[in-house]
FIMAR-884971 format. One record per residue (C-alpha): residue number from 0; y, z, x. Coordinates in nm, 2 decimals, padded with zeros to 4 digits. Layout:
BEGIN
    n      c2      c3      c1
  NUM       Y       Z       X
...
This chain:
BEGIN
    n      c2      c3      c1
    0   02.80   01.93  -03.05
    1   02.98   01.68  -02.86
    2   02.76   01.60  -02.56
    3   03.02   01.69  -02.30
    4   03.02   02.03  -02.42
    5   02.61   02.05  -02.45
    6   02.60   01.97  -02.09
    7   02.83   02.21  -01.97
    8   02.68   02.47  -02.20
    9   02.33   02.36  -02.06
   10   02.44   02.39  -01.68
   11   02.58   02.75  -01.75
   12   02.25   02.85  -01.87
   13   02.03   02.68  -01.61
   14   02.25   02.83  -01.33
   15   02.20   03.19  -01.46
   16   01.82   03.09  -01.49
   17   01.82   02.99  -01.15
   18   01.98   03.30  -01.01
   19   01.71   03.49  -01.21
   20   01.45   03.30  -01.05
   21   01.59   03.31  -00.67
   22   01.66   03.70  -00.72
   23   01.24   03.70  -00.80
   24   01.16   03.52  -00.54
   25   01.32   03.78  -00.29
   26   01.17   04.04  -00.46
   27   00.82   03.86  -00.44
   28   00.91   03.83  -00.06
   29   00.96   04.19   00.00
   30   00.65   04.30  -00.22
   31   00.42   04.01   00.02
   32   00.58   04.20   00.32
   33   00.49   04.55   00.18
   34   00.13   04.48   00.09
   35   00.09   04.33   00.49
   36   00.25   04.67   00.59
   37  -00.02   04.86   00.35
   38  -00.30   04.65   00.48
   39  -00.19   04.75   00.85
   40  -00.15   05.12   00.73
   41  -00.49   05.14   00.55
   42  -00.69   04.98   00.88
   43  -00.51   05.26   01.07
   44  -00.53   05.56   00.84
   45  -00.88   05.49   00.70
   46  -01.07   05.36   00.97
   47  -01.13   05.71   01.10
   48  -01.31   05.79   00.74
   49  -01.55   05.46   00.76
   50  -01.56   05.10   00.71
   51  -01.64   05.11   00.35
   52  -01.29   05.29   00.27
   53  -01.13   05.06   00.48
   54  -01.33   04.70   00.32
   55  -01.24   04.82  -00.01
   56  -00.87   04.87   00.06
   57  -00.86   04.57   00.26
   58  -00.98   04.37  -00.05
   59  -00.77   04.51  -00.32
   60  -00.46   04.48  -00.07
   61  -00.58   04.09  -00.01
   62  -00.66   04.08  -00.39
   63  -00.27   04.17  -00.48
   64  -00.13   03.93  -00.18
   65  -00.34   03.63  -00.33
   66  -00.19   03.69  -00.69
   67   00.17   03.77  -00.53
   68   00.11   03.43  -00.34
   69   00.01   03.22  -00.65
   70   00.31   03.40  -00.83
   71   00.55   03.31  -00.58
   72   00.45   02.94  -00.56
   73   00.50   02.91  -00.94
   74   00.86   03.06  -00.91
   75   00.90   02.79  -00.64
   76   00.81   02.52  -00.89
   77   01.04   02.66  -01.14
   78   01.33   02.69  -00.93
   79   01.30   02.34  -00.82
   80   01.25   02.23  -01.19
   81   01.57   02.41  -01.27
   82   01.78   02.23  -00.97
   83   01.63   01.94  -01.08
   84   01.75   01.98  -01.44
   85   02.09   02.09  -01.35
   86   02.12   01.78  -01.15
   87   02.04   01.56  -01.46
   88   02.31   01.73  -01.69
   89   02.56   01.69  -01.40
   90   02.46   01.32  -01.39
   91   02.50   01.29  -01.80
   92   02.85   01.42  -01.76
   93   02.95   01.18  -01.50
   94   02.79   00.90  -01.71
   95   03.03   01.02  -01.99
   96   03.32   00.99  -01.78
   97   03.18   00.64  -01.69
   98   03.08   00.72  -01.37
   99   02.74   00.60  -01.39
  100   02.71   00.41  -01.04
  101   02.41   00.68  -00.88
  102   02.18   00.56  -01.14
  103   01.94   00.26  -01.01
  104   02.06  -00.10  -01.06
  105   01.76  -00.25  -01.14
  106   01.84  -00.56  -00.95
  107   01.46  -00.57  -00.85
  108   01.37  -00.67  -01.23
  109   01.67  -00.96  -01.21
  110   01.50  -01.32  -01.26
  111   01.62  -01.60  -01.11
  112   01.66  -01.75  -01.40
  113   01.74  -01.65  -01.75
  114   01.89  -01.76  -02.07
  115   02.15  -01.43  -02.04
  116   02.07  -01.18  -01.78
  117   02.31  -01.32  -01.52
  118   02.59  -01.38  -01.79
  119   02.57  -01.05  -01.92
  120   02.53  -00.85  -01.65
  121   02.21  -00.69  -01.77
  122   02.08  -00.60  -01.39
  123   02.30  -00.50  -01.07
  124   02.60  -00.27  -01.00
  125   02.76  -00.19  -01.33
  126   02.53  -00.35  -01.53
  127   02.37  -00.28  -01.86
  128   02.04  -00.16  -01.71
  129   02.20   00.10  -01.47
  130   02.43   00.25  -01.77
  131   02.11   00.26  -01.98
  132   01.82   00.38  -01.73
  133   01.65   00.72  -01.68
  134   01.31   00.60  -01.62
  135   01.16   00.82  -01.36
  136   00.88   00.58  -01.24
  137   00.85   00.20  -01.15
  138   00.66   00.13  -01.46
  139   00.94   00.30  -01.68
  140   01.17   00.08  -01.53
  141   00.98  -00.21  -01.57
  142   00.93  -00.19  -01.93
  143   01.32  -00.11  -02.02
  144   01.35  -00.42  -01.80
  145   01.14  -00.60  -02.01
  146   01.30  -00.49  -02.31
  147   01.61  -00.63  -02.24
  148   01.53  -00.96  -02.11
  149   01.27  -01.03  -02.39
  150   01.30  -01.03  -02.81
  151   01.08  -00.85  -03.01
  152   00.99  -00.89  -03.40
  153   01.15  -00.71  -03.63
  154   00.87  -00.43  -03.71
  155   00.89  -00.36  -03.34
  156   01.24  -00.29  -03.31
  157   01.26  -00.08  -03.62
  158   00.95   00.12  -03.45
  159   01.18   00.18  -03.16
  160   01.49   00.29  -03.32
  161   01.28   00.58  -03.51
  162   01.11   00.69  -03.21
  163   01.49   00.71  -03.01
  164   01.62   00.88  -03.30
  165   01.37   01.13  -03.32
  166   01.40   01.17  -02.93
  167   01.76   01.19  -02.95
  168   01.69   01.55  -03.14
  169   01.47   01.65  -02.86
  170   01.69   01.69  -02.55
  171   01.58   01.97  -02.36
  172   01.23   01.79  -02.39
  173   01.38   01.42  -02.22
  174   01.55   01.63  -01.97
  175   01.20   01.79  -01.87
  176   01.02   01.47  -01.85
  177   01.30   01.33  -01.61
  178   01.30   01.65  -01.41
  179   00.92   01.60  -01.35
  180   00.96   01.27  -01.25
  181   01.23   01.37  -00.99
  182   00.93   01.55  -00.80
  183   00.75   01.23  -00.66
  184   00.86   00.87  -00.83
  185   00.57   00.71  -00.96
  186   00.51   00.37  -00.81
  187   00.33   00.07  -00.94
  188   00.14   00.03  -00.61
  189  -00.03   00.36  -00.72
  190  -00.16   00.20  -01.07
  191  -00.27  -00.08  -00.86
  192  -00.45   00.11  -00.64
  193  -00.64   00.32  -00.90
  194  -00.72   00.01  -01.07
  195  -00.89  -00.13  -00.78
  196  -01.09   00.19  -00.73
  197  -01.19   00.17  -01.09
  198  -01.27  -00.19  -01.03
  199  -01.53  -00.10  -00.76
  200  -01.87  -00.07  -00.77
  201  -02.04   00.25  -00.76
  202  -02.24   00.37  -00.40
  203  -02.42   00.63  -00.52
  204  -02.46   00.68  -00.91
  205  -02.66   00.36  -00.93
  206  -02.97   00.51  -00.70
  207  -03.11   00.83  -00.86
  208  -03.25   00.96  -00.54
  209  -02.88   01.07  -00.47
  210  -02.88   01.29  -00.78
  211  -03.20   01.46  -00.66
  212  -03.05   01.50  -00.31
  213  -02.74   01.66  -00.43
  214  -02.97   01.98  -00.57
  215  -03.27   01.96  -00.34
  216  -03.05   02.00  -00.01
  217  -02.82   02.30  -00.10
  218  -03.11   02.46  -00.23
  219  -03.33   02.43   00.12
  220  -03.03   02.53   00.32
  221  -02.96   02.83   00.09
  222  -03.32   02.92   00.10
  223  -03.30   02.94   00.49
  224  -03.03   03.14   00.48
  225  -03.18   03.39   00.25
  226  -03.50   03.44   00.44
  227  -03.31   03.48   00.74
  228  -03.07   03.75   00.58
  229  -03.42   03.91   00.45
  230  -03.54   03.90   00.80
  231  -03.83   03.67   00.74
  232  -03.71   03.39   00.93
  233  -03.58   03.41   01.25
  234  -03.21   03.32   01.35
  235  -03.29   03.04   01.58
  236  -03.45   02.84   01.27
  237  -03.13   02.92   01.09
  238  -02.91   02.78   01.34
  239  -03.12   02.45   01.38
  240  -03.11   02.40   01.00
  241  -02.72   02.47   00.98
  242  -02.69   02.22   01.29
  243  -02.92   01.95   01.11
  244  -02.75   02.00   00.78
  245  -02.40   01.97   00.96
  246  -02.54   01.63   01.10
  247  -02.64   01.52   00.69
  248  -02.28   01.66   00.58
  249  -02.14   01.44   00.88
  250  -02.30   01.13   00.76
  251  -02.22   01.16   00.37
  252  -01.86   01.21   00.53
  253  -01.86   00.91   00.67
  254  -01.96   00.70   00.33
  255  -01.71   00.92   00.14
  256  -01.44   00.89   00.35
  257  -01.30   00.57   00.26
  258  -01.28   00.66  -00.12
  259  -01.14   00.97  -00.01
  260  -00.89   00.82   00.19
  261  -00.79   00.54  -00.07
  262  -00.75   00.81  -00.35
  263  -00.56   01.07  -00.10
  264  -00.25   00.86  -00.10
  265  -00.17   00.90  -00.43
  266  -00.27   01.25  -00.52
  267   00.14   01.37  -00.54
  268   00.19   01.10  -00.81
  269  -00.09   01.17  -00.99
  270   00.05   01.55  -01.01
  271   00.34   01.37  -01.16
  272   00.15   01.18  -01.42
  273  -00.05   01.47  -01.53
  274   00.25   01.70  -01.59
  275   00.44   01.40  -01.76
  276   00.13   01.35  -01.99
  277   00.07   01.72  -02.06
  278   00.43   01.74  -02.17
  279   00.39   01.43  -02.41
  280   00.04   01.58  -02.53
  281   00.20   01.92  -02.67
  282   00.48   01.77  -02.82
  283   00.44   01.75  -03.19
  284   00.57   01.35  -03.29
  285   00.65   01.24  -03.62
  286   00.73   00.87  -03.57
  287   00.49   00.62  -03.57
  288   00.52   00.47  -03.26
  289   00.54   00.81  -03.05
  290   00.25   00.93  -03.24
  291   00.04   00.64  -03.20
  292   00.12   00.67  -02.81
  293   00.06   01.04  -02.80
  294  -00.29   00.97  -02.96
  295  -00.40   00.78  -02.64
  296  -00.37   01.04  -02.42
  297  -00.57   01.23  -02.68
  298  -00.94   01.15  -02.68
  299  -01.21   01.32  -02.86
  300  -01.37   01.53  -02.57
  301  -01.06   01.53  -02.35
  302  -00.70   01.53  -02.28
  303  -00.58   01.28  -02.04
  304  -00.38   01.53  -01.85
  305  -00.69   01.74  -01.80
  306  -00.88   01.42  -01.69
  307  -00.60   01.36  -01.39
  308  -00.60   01.73  -01.32
  309  -00.97   01.75  -01.25
  310  -00.91   01.41  -01.02
  311  -00.66   01.56  -00.84
  312  -00.84   01.91  -00.77
  313  -01.12   01.70  -00.61
  314  -00.95   01.57  -00.35
  315  -00.76   01.86  -00.27
  316  -01.03   02.05  -00.18
  317  -01.18   01.77   00.08
  318  -00.84   01.80   00.29
  319  -00.86   02.20   00.30
  320  -01.10   02.29   00.64
  321  -01.11   02.63   00.56
  322  -01.27   02.55   00.24
  323  -01.43   02.20   00.32
  324  -01.61   02.28   00.60
  325  -01.85   02.56   00.45
  326  -01.89   02.34   00.16
  327  -02.00   02.05   00.34
  328  -02.27   02.22   00.51
  329  -02.42   02.48   00.24
  330  -02.36   02.22  -00.06
  331  -02.32   01.86   00.11
  332  -01.97   01.84  -00.08
  333  -01.92   01.50   00.01
  334  -02.22   01.39  -00.20
  335  -02.12   01.60  -00.45
  336  -01.75   01.49  -00.47
  337  -01.85   01.13  -00.46
  338  -02.07   01.15  -00.74
  339  -01.86   01.33  -00.96
  340  -01.60   01.10  -00.89
  341  -01.79   00.78  -00.99
  342  -01.90   01.01  -01.29
  343  -01.50   01.03  -01.37
  344  -01.47   00.68  -01.31
  345  -01.75   00.60  -01.56
  346  -01.58   00.82  -01.81
  347  -01.21   00.69  -01.76
  348  -01.25   00.34  -01.66
  349  -01.10   00.17  -01.96
  350  -00.86   00.45  -02.05
  351  -00.72   00.55  -01.69
  352  -00.49   00.23  -01.65
  353  -00.28   00.25  -01.98
  354  -00.19   00.62  -01.89
  355   00.09   00.46  -01.68
  356   00.17   00.23  -01.95
  357   00.19   00.46  -02.21
  358   00.42   00.71  -01.99
  359   00.64   00.39  -01.92
  360   00.71   00.34  -02.28
  361   00.81   00.73  -02.34
  362   01.05   00.70  -02.05
  363   01.21   00.39  -02.15
  364   01.24   00.50  -02.51
  365   01.39   00.88  -02.39
  366   01.59   00.64  -02.19
  367   01.76   00.47  -02.51
  368   01.77   00.83  -02.70
  369   02.00   00.98  -02.38
  370   02.20   00.67  -02.44
  371   02.23   00.76  -02.84
  372   02.28   01.09  -02.77
  373   02.59   01.05  -02.55
  374   02.73   00.80  -02.81
  375   02.65   00.95  -03.15
  376   02.92   00.73  -03.32
  377   02.73   00.39  -03.20
  378   02.50   00.25  -03.52
  379   02.17   00.12  -03.52
  380   02.14  -00.28  -03.64
  381   01.99  -00.32  -03.95
  382   01.78  -00.66  -03.97
  383   01.84  -00.90  -04.25
  384   01.63  -01.23  -04.29
  385   01.63  -01.52  -04.29
  386   01.83  -01.62  -03.93
  387   02.08  -01.65  -03.86
  388   02.33  -01.38  -03.99
  389   02.58  -01.10  -03.80
  390   02.81  -00.89  -03.91
  391   02.97  -00.64  -03.67
  392   03.25  -00.41  -03.73
  393   03.45  -00.26  -03.44
  394   03.21  -00.46  -03.18
  395   03.34  -00.32  -02.83
  396   03.17  -00.36  -02.46
  397   02.96  -00.05  -02.38
  398   03.06  -00.10  -02.06
  399   03.40  -00.08  -02.08
  400   03.57   00.27  -02.09
  401   03.62   00.35  -02.44
  402   03.99   00.46  -02.37
  403   04.04   00.06  -02.23
  404   03.83  -00.12  -02.46
  405   03.97  -00.34  -02.74
  406   03.71  -00.33  -03.02
  407   03.69  -00.63  -03.26
  408   03.47  -00.81  -03.58
  409   03.23  -01.04  -03.59
  410   03.07  -01.24  -03.92
  411   02.86  -01.55  -03.92
  412   02.68  -01.58  -04.23
  413   02.47  -01.89  -04.16
  414   02.28  -02.08  -03.90
  415   02.51  -02.42  -03.97
  416   02.82  -02.20  -03.91
  417   03.05  -02.25  -03.54
  418   03.25  -01.99  -03.45
  419   03.55  -02.09  -03.22
  420   03.70  -01.84  -03.00
  421   04.06  -01.92  -02.92
  422   04.33  -01.76  -02.70
  423   04.55  -01.75  -02.39
  424   04.43  -01.66  -01.99
  425   04.32  -01.31  -01.94
  426   04.33  -01.27  -02.35
  427   03.97  -01.12  -02.33
  428   03.75  -01.42  -02.46
  429   03.50  -01.39  -02.23
  430   03.46  -01.00  -02.26
  431   03.45  -01.06  -02.65
  432   03.15  -01.30  -02.58
  433   02.96  -01.06  -02.34
  434   03.03  -00.79  -02.63
  435   02.84  -00.99  -02.90
  436   02.59  -01.07  -02.66
  437   02.54  -00.77  -02.54
């Protein structure tokens, strides 16, 4: 199927899916309203029968309301994801019409001095990078830029070719990887921030008595509360104990605050990274390069996405005061969390930094796969030893619209051969040379 037809049909299907999701959103809104009305009605009608009836109905209705709320949140996420996918396909239709100027220019990757980057318009507006790039993270854009700026050996190039060919047939998967990145751009600063925390010395795990306190303190306060409920201890002792343990919790909060503040700045990006990694983990890759990168996410006792979600979950709870305050007083939650975070750090210290780089390689390969999907008539070069040999048939500049482009051949058989390009002004000599260079 021609790429234009594919993108058009995909947009139609996604728009139909979006309408269904929007209808579901409306239904869920009315259901939540109905549950609230039923809750008020239950309080009014069942109160004369006794508090037991009110409590049971209230609990059941609150459970129903909570389930509806979580279902609605998932539906909202699906709506946002579907809109991203529609935008991605619309962008590709524009790119097929040679309108690709809405993609990043990559000017930040342009070196001041380079053998060919400036002459061949590798970066900037209307550049090769802007034409190719579909990466969603700063690291992905950096990997693609590095590939365009530096040579690779024949084996690495052939591995990339095989990976690109495989990803070309996984268009929906590639687009989903792009859609996830649209929620929040993963920045290099986040990778550096995580690396900085991983390199810091542990504050609590190195001393064993913190490990004892994490169990002893909750046991003491929970015992006091239990004895108070049983009528053995008076309320005064219980209240004094709660105050004391609140002060202890405040002490731990001050000790843990710098760590949480440091890590909380990257929570949203960690969520995108976790979802992207999970998408990679669940796919069945056959080419050597893709399978090799995927294996780095799939460790013996855990998956990288699960580890990332565990880290994000621990950071989320602390910034929910309704949940955090009781947990802090009863379980010294900050101490529990810091010890858990330091355990996470010890377990993933070596692997965590490379998760960003592995995702970046997938994004760069996916960009090249999109390029090949959009131009199925283009060929992959075949490498020949020894240097220097180049044989190209109908070579054209990719940044010139096919309707206006003039394609030419090139043949140089050996290192000692010189090819002299002649012609009148504006005949296309520079364009021909740039086409060969690209």
